[in-house]
N, C-alpha and C positions, 0 to 999 in steps of 0.2 A: 710914187704911190704904189705902183706894182710890187716893188721890192718890199715895201712897208707892209703890205696885206700878206705877202708870203711869209715875212718875218713874224708877223702876229699869228698865222696859222700855224707856223712851226712851234711857236712858243705854247699855243694851246694844245697841241698834240704831245708836246713834251710835258706839259702840266698834267695831262688828263691820268696817266698812271699815279702820279703823285697824289692827285685829288681822290682817285679811287682807293689808294692805300690810307687814306685818313678814315674810312668807314672802319669802325671797330670790329674786330674779328675775334670770337672766341671758339675755343674747342671744347665740345662737350663729349660724353661718352659714346655718342654715335656718329658725330662728324663736326665740321666747323660751320660756324654761323656768322654772317655779316649783317651788322644792324646799323643804327644812325645815331647821331650825335646832335643834340640841340640844347642850348642853354646850360652846357656842362654836364648833361645827363645823357647816358647811352641808353637807347632801347632796343630791344630784340623783341619782335612781335610776331604772332603766329608760329611759335616753336611747337613742334609736335612731341609729346610726351607719351602718346599712345597711337596705334594703328587705327586705320579705318575701322569704325563699329559697324559697317554695313554688311550685308550678306550673312555668311556662316558666322560672323564675330557679333551679330546683333544678341541682345540679351545676355552676353557672355561677359566675364571680366575682361578689362582691357589687355590687349595684346602689345608686346613691345614694338618699338619703331625700328625699322630696318635701318642699319648703318648706311651711310651714303659717302661717296667720294666727292672731293672739292669742297667749295664752299657755298652753302645754301643760303639765299637771301632772307632775312627774317625782318622785313621792314613795312609789313602789312599784316593787319588783324586777319586771323583765320575765320573760318565759317562758324557761324553759331550752331549749336546743337538743335536738332529738330524741334520746333514748338510751333504752336498756331499763332496767329496774330492776337494781341491782347485785346479782347472785346470789351472794353470798359472805358466808355466815352467820357472824357473829363478827368481821368486818372492822371494825376500830376506828374508822376515819376516816369520819365521817359526811358524807352528801351532802344537798343540799337537796332537798325533795319538791314544789317548785313545779311548776305544769303545764309540759308541753313542746309546742312548736309551731315551725313552720318560721320564724314571724316572730320571730326570737329574736336578732337582731344589736343587742344593746344593751350599754350600758356604764353603770357607776356612778361618781360622783365625790364625794369628800370633800375638803373645804378649810376652812381657818379665814379666809379672805380672799377677796375677789371683786374686787380692783383689779388690772389688768394690771401695775401697777408693782410689785406684791408680788415677782413672779419667784420664786416657791418651787420647789425641786426637785420634779420629777414622777416617781412611781413607779407604773408600770403593772403590774399583776399578771396573770399567766397561770396559771390553776387547773390542779391536777393531775387524776388520774383517767385515767391513760394518754392515749390520743387519743379515748377512747370515752364517757367519763363526766365528769360535773362541772359546775360553772357558777361564774360570779363572785359569786353570791350565797350560796354555802356559808357556813355559820355562822361559820367561823373568820376570813373575809376581811372583816368590817366594819371599814371604815378609820378610823372616828371617832378612836379612841385614838392611832393612829399618826401620823394627820394633826395632831392637836393637840399630842401630845407632843413630836414632832420638828420641827413646822413645816414639813411637806411636803404636796404634793397626792397623793392617792391615787386610782388609777383602777382598777376591775376590769371584767371584761367576760366576755360569752359569745360563742362562736363555734362554727361548725358542726364536728360531731364525727363520729366512725366513718365508715360509708360516706357519709354526707351531707356530709362535709368532705374525705374522702381517697379516694373510689373513683375508680379509672382505668377509664374506660368502654371505652378501648381504641381501636385504629384503626377498628373497626366503627362508631364514633359518627361518623366522617368531621369531627373537630375541633368537634363540637356540645356541647362541654363544656369546663370550665377545670380543668386539674390542679391538685392541692392547694388546692381552694376554702377548705378551713379556715384554712390559712395566709395566703391572700389576704384573708380576713375580718380576721385580725390586722393586716394592713397598712392595711386600710380604716379599723380603729379607731385606729391610730397616726396616719393622715393627719387623722382627726378630731381628735385631741389636738393636733397641730401647728396646725390651723386654729383651734382654739377653746380650749385649755387656758388661755391668757392671760387670758380673761374669768372664769376660775376661780382667778386668782391664781398660776397656775403659769407656768413658763418653758419655752416649746417647745424652747428651745436646751439644756435639761438634763434629758433623759428617761432613766429608767433602767428597763429590763424586769426584773422578777424573777418567778420561777415555780418550783413544786416538782413533781418526778415528771414526768409528762407535760407539765407546763407548762415545766420545764427543758428538756425535749426539743424542744418547739415554739420555744424561744428558741435552742437550737442550730442549728434549721432557718433561723429568721429571720436569724441572723448570716451565713448562706450566700446569702441572697436578695437579688439586686441591688435588687428593688422595695422592700425594707425599709431599705436602706442610707440612712443620714442621718436616719431616723426616730427612732432612739433612740440613745445615746450611751454607755451602760454597760449591763452585764448581770450579774444574780445567778441562778445556776443551782444550784438546791437539789435534791439527790439526783436529778438528771435529765441528766447529762451524755451526750450521745449523739454521738459522733465519727462515727457511720455511722447513717443512716436508711434508708428503704425503697428497694428496687429496681423497675424496670419489671417484671421478672419475676414479683416477689413480689406487686406490686400487681394484674398480670393473673391471678395464681392466685387472689387474694381475690375478684376480679370473678368469675372462674367459678364459684366456690363459691357466691357469691350467686345468680347466675343459674341455677344447678343446683337450689338450694333452692326457686327460684320456678318451676322448670319452663320456664325460657326459654333460648335459644340465644344465643351471642354477636351474632348478627345482630339480636337483638331488645332491644339495649340501650336504643334510643330508648323502649320501653314503660316503663322504670323512672321515667321523668318523669310517667307518667300514673297510676301506682299511689298508693293511699292511703298516707298517712304511716305509718300503724300497721302495714301490711303491710311496708314497708322496714324499720321498727324490728325487727320479728320476724326478717327476713332477715339483717339485719346483727347481730342478737343472738348471745348465747353467749359465754362467757369466751375460748374458743379462738379464734372469728372476730374478736372485737373487738380482740384483741392483733395481728391482721394489718393493721389500718387505722392508717396513720401517714404523714406526709410522705414522698414518695418522689421520687427523682432524675429529673426528667422532661425536663431539658435546657434548660428555659426559666425556669419559675417557680423551681425549685431545680436550678441547673445542675450541681452536684456535691454530694457528701456535705460535711458543714461541717468534720470533722476527719480524714478518712480518704481516701486515704492519708497526706494531708498536711493542715495547716491551710488553709482558704480565707484568701486574701490580703484579704478583706473584714474578717477578725477582727483585723487588726494593731493597728489604733488603737483598739479597744473594750477598756476595762478590764474584766476579768471577776472576779467574786467566786464561789466554787464551793465545794461540799462535800458531804458524805455524813453519815448517822447511823451510829453505831457498830454498831447491831443492826437494819439495815434490813429484814430478812426476817421478823422476829418478827410484825409486824402481818399480814403475809400467812399465815403459818404457824398464827396462831391460829384460823383458819378451819378448820384440819384437826384434827379431834378426836383424831386418833393421834399429833399432834406431841409431846404431853408423854410419851408411851411410847416415844419413839425410843431404841433401844439401838444397840450398836455394829455390828450386822448392817445395820441400816437407814442408818446413818451412812455405812458402807463402800459400800453400794449406790448411795446419792445421790453420794458422792464420785466413783464410776465414771462415773455419768451426766454429773457436772459437769465432770470432769477427765480422764476416760478412763483411760489406762495410768498416770497419775500420782496416782490416788486415794491409794494408800498412802502417799506423801510428803505429800499434802494434809492427811489425817487427823492424821498425826504432827506437821505444822506447827502445826495448830490446838490440838492437845493440849499441845503445848510453849508455845504462847502462853497459854493459860488453862488450867492443870493441873487446877484444881478446877471446870471446866465439866462439867454433865452432857451427855450426848449431844444431848439436844434444843437447847442452846445453841450447842454445836459445830456442829450441822446449821444452825442459823440463821446463824451467823458465816460459814460456807462458802458457803451460798446467796446471802446478802446482799452478800458481797465479789464473788462471780461476777456478780451483776447490776449492781452500782454502782460497785466500787472501780476496777476495770479502766479504765471509762469516764472516770471523773474524773481518774485519772492520766494516761491517753493524751491526753485534751482538753488538760489543762494543760501536758503536756510539748510537745505539737505546736503550741499557742498561743505558749508561750514562745520556741519555735525562730523566731518570726516577728520577735522583737525588738518594738519599738512599746510599746503600753500593757501595763502588768503584770497578772498573775493572782494573787489572793490565795485561798490554800486553807485550809479549816476541816474540822473533824469535830465533831459533836455527840455528846458522851458522856454528857450528863445523862440520869438514869435515871428514869423514870415510876413511881410507886407504884402505878398502877392495875393491876387483875388481879394483885393479889398480887406485883407487881414482875417478873412473868416476860417482860414485854415489852422491859425494860431500855430501850434507846435507839432506838424503832422508826422506821420509815419515816413521816414526817410528824409527828415529835414536836415540831419547832420552830414549827409553824404557829401556835399561839395565842401563842407569845413573840413572833414576827415582827411580828404585828398588835396584840398586846396584848389578846387576846381570852380571857384564861385564865378569866374569870368564866364564860363560856358553854362552857368546854371541860373541865371536871373529868372527864368520861368518858375523856378522852384523857390528861391530865396531872395530874390532882387539883388540889389548891389549898393555898396555904401561902406562907410568906416565900421559900422556895426558887424557887418558881414565879414570884412576882413579881420577885425578883432577875433570873432569867433573862430574863423579858420586857423588864425594863427594859435589860438588857445588849444584847439582840438588836434590839430596836427602835433603840437608839443606834448600833450597828453598822451595821445596814443604812442608816440614815439618813446616817450619815457618809459611807458609800461612795456614795449617791444624790447627796450634795451635791458631792463633790470627787473620786471615783473612788479613794479611799483610806479603808479603814475605821477607821484609827486615829483615837483622840481621848482626851479626858480620862477617866482611870479604866480605861483599856483596856490590858492588856499589851502592850508594843511588838510590832508584828506586821509582819514583812518580808514582801515579795513572794516568790512560789514561784519557785524555779530548780532543775534537776536536780542542782545541787552540794549544796544544803542542805535542799531540799524543806519549807520552814518552813510549819507547819501550826498554826492557831488552834484550841484546844480548846475548845468550849463546854461548861462544867460550872460548878459552884457550889463552889468559885471557878474562874474561867477560867485557862487557861495557854497558853503556847506551847512546841511542841516541833519537832524537825527530824526529818524521815524516818522517820514513825511505821511500825512493823512493816515494816522493809526487806525481810525474807524473804518476808513475805506478798506485798509488792508485786512482788518478783522472780519469784515463783512464778506469779503470774497472768499476768505478762508472757509466760513460758514456755508457759502454758496456751494463751493466746489466739494465740500464734505459731504453734501447731500447727494451728490451725483455718483 
């Protein structure tokens, strides 16, 4: 027995180096990384694409990573960028609870091949959470299934958010800051992809950005940024079409509110670089303030609004797939305990807030479209369309007016059974389907054959578009590009369908509402 134990121990010791060598190792332009392999997919997590953004790097463009010697482990997600807790009880989309720090410029890669000759399509994900919350490590965004099933390389990333990424320090800073640092972080990540993704089996000449909600808004901004031009080749915008971003005046107003909360004057802006991170998180916090932080037209990093009053010429040759969910606002309204009790009085009141003197027409239109709906769902439709429909239609119209690469429009109508079905097709419902992460997303979409079918369909469509710029493929109803004559729209449901100009009266109505503002 003694000899058997000794022999077993010797075999274990001999096997240890062999087992260690099985971990995938990749050489990047700054050093070597060791990842992990599961289910035939290699993952490299928490890979730094930029230096620590704290101290003198705060509010400045990202600095490069210092090269290292040896092999650095890349098997754990990195820290999230600084953000407060999401104070929205009942909000159904879950965010990661990993630690936050200013050393947060990290990305994650999933791939089934590590040979440069593989040249797989690359899909770079930009997370949602407006411009104030979230990370590339949120549970929906594990790239394993999508990478394996569709033979693509998946990249997710963290970048600076809220005031850390989008604060305008103003003229008092005397140029000692960089505008839109959060957007410049994403540019740095895309440069990392261009330089290194070939070592992960990806094709740096075939990179698709895809993002939801705030992630879609970030993509809209990147399309108009000269610094991002050529770093990506296609874009998928999911419930985040932003024709217009922030202005100089809006960004200065947000700065002044922060300074006032800290009892500082505009001439004290340099002191923001010396404050503890936690103090700034508190100052940047609160739902109302977080919504004020977004990319803003500074004239250099972001020279113009992406699609307002016209489309940026930089968009002409970028194919775009974009869409919305049928019931975007239900996920937000769920955090309001009074929502289920909505009556006609509240519906008319909200109609006035959203549409002004056109409120009576608005309510009548939505009641005619869905005569069996309760006021709570009529309110959700009204609010959701005001937030998302106009932006999507406007972006599509202005992009197609350029000629060049096409636009493909979709709408997600599949209804989730969770919460007794009251959410219907909420904001973010497609996330587990796009990544194939239904197994960890029962709280959002439930589980079953319909969920599996939706995941298979959406993964295939997203990957088809990433491969060729055209989402069509085997088993998918014929889908034509969007134009102002037919307004072809793919409907994601079980089963899927294609329709032309869905709800034209609603579309025309919101055009009139927005024209008044």
